[in-house]
DRENPA-3360 file (N, C-alpha, C; in nm, 2 decimals, always signed):
BEGIN
1 = XXXXXXXX = -0.83/-2.04/+0.02/-0.82/-1.88/+0.04/-0.85/-1.82/-0.08 ~ -0.94/-1.73/-0.07/-0.97/-1.66/-0.18/-0.92/-1.50/-0.16 ~ -0.87/-1.44/-0.27/-0.83/-1.32/-0.28/-0.89/-1.21/-0.36 ~ -0.95/-1.12/-0.26/-1.03/-1.02/-0.35/-0.96/-0.87/-0.32 ~ -1.02/-0.77/-0.43/-0.97/-0.66/-0.42/-1.09/-0.58/-0.38 ~ -1.06/-0.47/-0.27/-1.19/-0.40/-0.22/-1.16/-0.26/-0.22 ~ -1.26/-0.17/-0.29/-1.24/-0.05/-0.27/-1.32/+0.00/-0.15 ~ -1.28/+0.08/-0.06/-1.31/+0.11/+0.07/-1.37/+0.24/+0.05;
9 = XXXXXXXX = -1.52/+0.26/+0.04/-1.57/+0.38/+0.02/-1.59/+0.48/+0.16 ~ -1.59/+0.42/+0.28/-1.62/+0.49/+0.39/-1.54/+0.42/+0.49 ~ -1.48/+0.52/+0.59/-1.37/+0.52/+0.70/-1.45/+0.40/+0.78 ~ -1.57/+0.37/+0.80/-1.66/+0.29/+0.90/-1.62/+0.15/+0.84 ~ -1.60/+0.12/+0.69/-1.58/-0.01/+0.63/-1.44/-0.05/+0.68 ~ -1.34/+0.04/+0.69/-1.19/+0.02/+0.71/-1.21/-0.03/+0.85 ~ -1.27/+0.04/+0.93/-1.26/-0.02/+1.07/-1.35/-0.15/+1.13 ~ -1.44/-0.19/+1.03/-1.49/-0.33/+1.02/-1.39/-0.42/+0.97;
17 = XXXXXXXX = -1.31/-0.38/+0.86/-1.22/-0.49/+0.81/-1.11/-0.51/+0.92 ~ -1.08/-0.41/+1.00/-0.96/-0.41/+1.09/-1.01/-0.49/+1.22 ~ -1.15/-0.49/+1.23/-1.21/-0.56/+1.34/-1.20/-0.72/+1.31 ~ -1.24/-0.74/+1.19/-1.24/-0.90/+1.14/-1.12/-0.94/+1.12 ~ -1.00/-0.86/+1.10/-0.86/-0.89/+1.09/-0.82/-0.93/+1.26 ~ -0.85/-0.86/+1.35/-0.83/-0.88/+1.48/-0.88/-1.02/+1.53 ~ -0.97/-1.05/+1.46/-1.09/-1.18/+1.53/-1.02/-1.30/+1.42 ~ -0.92/-1.27/+1.34/-0.86/-1.37/+1.27/-0.96/-1.46/+1.16;
25 = XXXXXXXX = -1.05/-1.35/+1.11/-1.12/-1.40/+1.00/-1.08/-1.38/+0.85 ~ -1.02/-1.27/+0.87/-0.95/-1.21/+0.73/-0.80/-1.15/+0.76 ~ -0.74/-1.12/+0.65/-0.62/-1.08/+0.67/-0.62/-0.93/+0.55 ~ -0.57/-0.82/+0.61/-0.56/-0.68/+0.55/-0.44/-0.69/+0.50 ~ -0.42/-0.66/+0.35/-0.28/-0.64/+0.31/-0.30/-0.52/+0.21 ~ -0.22/-0.40/+0.24/-0.21/-0.31/+0.10/-0.13/-0.35/+0.01 ~ -0.19/-0.37/-0.12/-0.11/-0.45/-0.24/-0.15/-0.34/-0.36 ~ -0.04/-0.25/-0.39/-0.06/-0.18/-0.50/-0.03/-0.23/-0.62;
33 = XXXXXXXX = +0.05/-0.35/-0.62/+0.07/-0.42/-0.74/-0.03/-0.46/-0.84 ~ -0.15/-0.49/-0.78/-0.26/-0.51/-0.85/-0.32/-0.40/-0.96 ~ -0.32/-0.28/-0.88/-0.36/-0.16/-0.95/-0.28/-0.14/-1.04 ~ -0.13/-0.13/-0.99/-0.01/-0.08/-1.08/-0.04/-0.19/-1.22 ~ -0.04/-0.31/-1.21/-0.05/-0.40/-1.32/-0.15/-0.38/-1.41 ~ -0.29/-0.36/-1.34/-0.39/-0.31/-1.44/-0.35/-0.19/-1.52 ~ -0.31/-0.09/-1.44/-0.28/+0.04/-1.52/-0.17/+0.02/-1.62 ~ -0.07/-0.05/-1.61/+0.02/-0.09/-1.70/-0.04/-0.16/-1.83;
41 = XXXXXXXX = -0.14/-0.24/-1.79/-0.21/-0.33/-1.92/-0.28/-0.22/-1.99 ~ -0.34/-0.11/-1.92/-0.43/-0.04/-2.00/-0.34/+0.07/-2.07 ~ -0.24/+0.11/-2.00/-0.13/+0.19/-2.08/-0.10/+0.11/-2.22 ~ -0.04/+0.02/-2.22/-0.02/-0.08/-2.32/-0.10/-0.10/-2.44 ~ -0.21/-0.11/-2.38/-0.36/-0.12/-2.47/-0.37/-0.03/-2.56 ~ -0.38/+0.11/-2.48/-0.43/+0.24/-2.56/-0.31/+0.32/-2.60 ~ -0.20/+0.27/-2.58/-0.07/+0.36/-2.62/-0.08/+0.38/-2.77 ~ -0.05/+0.47/-2.81/-0.04/+0.50/-2.97/-0.19/+0.51/-3.05;
49 = XXXXXXXX = -0.30/+0.49/-2.95/-0.41/+0.48/-3.02/-0.47/+0.63/-3.08 ~ -0.42/+0.71/-3.02/-0.47/+0.84/-3.10/-0.33/+0.92/-3.13 ~ -0.33/+0.97/-3.23/-0.26/+1.06/-3.31/-0.25/+1.20/-3.26 ~ -0.14/+1.27/-3.30/-0.14/+1.41/-3.22/-0.22/+1.47/-3.35 ~ -0.30/+1.58/-3.30/-0.37/+1.65/-3.43/-0.35/+1.80/-3.38 ~ -0.33/+1.89/-3.47/-0.36/+2.02/-3.46/-0.48/+2.10/-3.39 ~ -0.45/+2.17/-3.30/-0.57/+2.23/-3.22/-0.71/+2.26/-3.29 ~ -0.67/+2.32/-3.40/-0.76/+2.36/-3.51/-0.87/+2.26/-3.57;
57 = XXXXXXXX = -0.80/+2.15/-3.57/-0.88/+2.03/-3.65/-0.97/+1.97/-3.51 ~ -0.90/+1.95/-3.39/-0.97/+1.92/-3.28/-1.11/+2.00/-3.25 ~ -1.08/+2.12/-3.26/-1.19/+2.24/-3.25/-1.29/+2.21/-3.39 ~ -1.26/+2.16/-3.48/-1.35/+2.16/-3.58/-1.43/+2.03/-3.56 ~ -1.37/+1.93/-3.53/-1.44/+1.81/-3.49/-1.53/+1.82/-3.36 ~ -1.50/+1.89/-3.25/-1.60/+1.92/-3.16/-1.71/+2.01/-3.21 ~ -1.70/+2.10/-3.28/-1.81/+2.19/-3.35/-1.88/+2.09/-3.44 ~ -1.82/+2.01/-3.52/-1.92/+1.93/-3.60/-2.00/+1.86/-3.50;
65 = XXXXXX = -1.96/+1.79/-3.40/-2.03/+1.72/-3.30/-2.14/+1.79/-3.24 ~ -2.13/+1.90/-3.21/-2.21/+1.96/-3.13/-2.33/+2.02/-3.24 ~ -2.28/+2.04/-3.37/-2.37/+2.07/-3.45/-2.48/+1.97/-3.48 ~ -2.43/+1.84/-3.47/-2.51/+1.75/-3.50/-2.64/+1.72/-3.42 ~ -2.63/+1.78/-3.28/-2.72/+1.77/-3.19/-2.85/+1.88/-3.20 ~ -2.79/+1.99/-3.30/-2.89/+2.09/-3.30/-2.99/+2.07/-3.40;
% end
């Protein structure tokens, strides 16, 4: 058995999955632990990656970036 994570983009796809489940071809489970585990890994990975900066420094950096394109 292979486990897949699927993002349903259209309600018709959900209906098709339910039909396949009724035919005992697949089993549909709502499992949020996969998404939560990935989110927790990302949070841990990027936590503390940015330091707090005063607003005027951020605005200066944005202005500098914009001026590079002129």
